[in-house]
Each structure stands twice: as C-alpha cells, then as structure tokens.
N, C-alpha and C positions, 0 to 999 in steps of 0.2 A: 504494500500500500504506500502511496506517495504522501507527501506532506499535505496535499489537499484533502486526502481521505482522513488524515488525523485531525485536521482542522474541522472537518464536518462532524467527526465524533465528539470533539470538545464543544462545538457549537450546540449539538443536540443535548449534551449534558447540562450546559449552562442556561440555555434559552427555552428548551422544549420539554424538559423534564425527563424523568427516568424511563417512562414508557417508550419514548421514541429512541432513547439510547439502547434500551434492551432489544427493541425491534431491529435496530441496526446491527447489534451484535448477533442476533439470531440469523439475520440475513447474511452476515459475513460468514458465520459458521456453515450455513447451507451452501454458500458459494465455494467454501474451502473443501467441502466433503469430497468432491471428485479428485482433489489434489493431494489427498492424504494417502499417498503411495510412496514407497521408499525413494523412488527416483524424482518425485515432484514435491515432496514434503517441505523442502527448503524454501519454496515459493510462498508458503502460507505462515511461516514462522513469525514474521513481524506483525501481520494483521491479526493473527490469533493472540499474540502477546498483548497487543493493544486492546483487543476485545476482552480478554481475560482480566486485564488490569482495570478496564473501565467497569466491568461487572463487579469486581472486587471493591473498587472505590465507592460504588453506591450500595454495597452490601446487598447485591441482587439476590432475590429468592429463586432465581433460575439455577438451582444447585446442580441439577443433573447436567445442564449445559456447561456450567463452570467446571464440573468434574471432568467431563469429556474433553474440554479445551485443555485443561492442565495435563491430562493423560497424553493427548496428542503433542502438546508442547514438550513434555518429557521425552517423547520419542524423537522430536526434532532436535532437542539438545543432545540427546544420546548419539544421534547420527553425526552431530558435529563434534563429538568427543568432549562435550561440556558436561561431564557427569555430575558435577556439583550442582549446576543449574537443573539438570534432569532430575536429580534427587529432590530438589526443592519443589519442582512442579509435581512430581509423583507424590510427595508428602502432602501437598495441598489437595491433590485429587483424592487421596486416601482419607484425609480428614473430613472431606465433604461427602464421602461415598456412603450413603445409607442404603443404597439399593444393591451394593455388591458389584456394580459394573466394573470398577477399576480393579477390584480384587479378583474378579472372574477372568480377567485377561491374563492368559498364561503364555503369551508369546515371549520369545527369547530376550527381547530388549527389556521388557518389564521385569523379568527374572534377573537380568543383569543389573538393572538399576536398583532392585530391591537388595541384591547382594552388596552393591556399592553403598547403599544406605546403611546396611548393617556394619560394614567396614568403617564407614564414617562415624557411626554411633560408637563403635568400639574404640576408635582413635580419640573421640571426645571424652570418653570415660577414663582413658589412660592419662590424658593431660590434665 
C-alpha cells in the first residue's frame, strides 16, 4: 500500500469513525486473501500490518479478523527470517484466539515459530 492508502486509513479513523475504519480493514483483508501464498505473501505485509495496527489502536471487536491478520503477519515475518517479529505476531494471535483457529494451524512455519517462542521464553528466564 502506498502513502495515499495510509492517509485514507488515518482519515477514516479521525473523521468517519471506527465503523468505516473497520470496513476498510475488512476490505483490505478480503483483497489480500488471494495473495496469501508463499511466493506472493511479501506483497501484503505492509497493508496487513497497517490494518492490524489500526484495529488494535481502536481496540476493535473484530477479534477473529485480528487473529487471522496476526497469524498471516507471523508467516510473512517468518518468511523474511524476522523470527522475533513473527513470534510477536503469533503471540498476539494466540492471545486473541478463543475459537482455536490459530492453535489449529499445524503447518511447519507455525510449529517453527512456536519453537522459537519457547526458545525465546527460555532465554528470558535465564537472564
């Protein structure tokens, strides 16, 4: 997403209220869905980050959407070898996951990030 897209999201937040912002985030998610493939995922990293942050800023009740966004962002970060950021997104997804959607995902990247999270937690307890 370019700077104009970010300006539109901020404009929605400040002038039109949370419902318009949430509708924009849902639209962004729907547009990103076809691109959530391993070879195309990098194209949606910034727009999904913006949408997830906007929903978090307004403390949106679209919890399932936020959980799915953070799960996909974790996969984006993992593909870029940014495991610390991936663990952060995965942790956010798991904290919001009442339905079990994030826990039910057993693909290799999620398992790898969970292991990295355990290693990170182990390092934190040692220091």
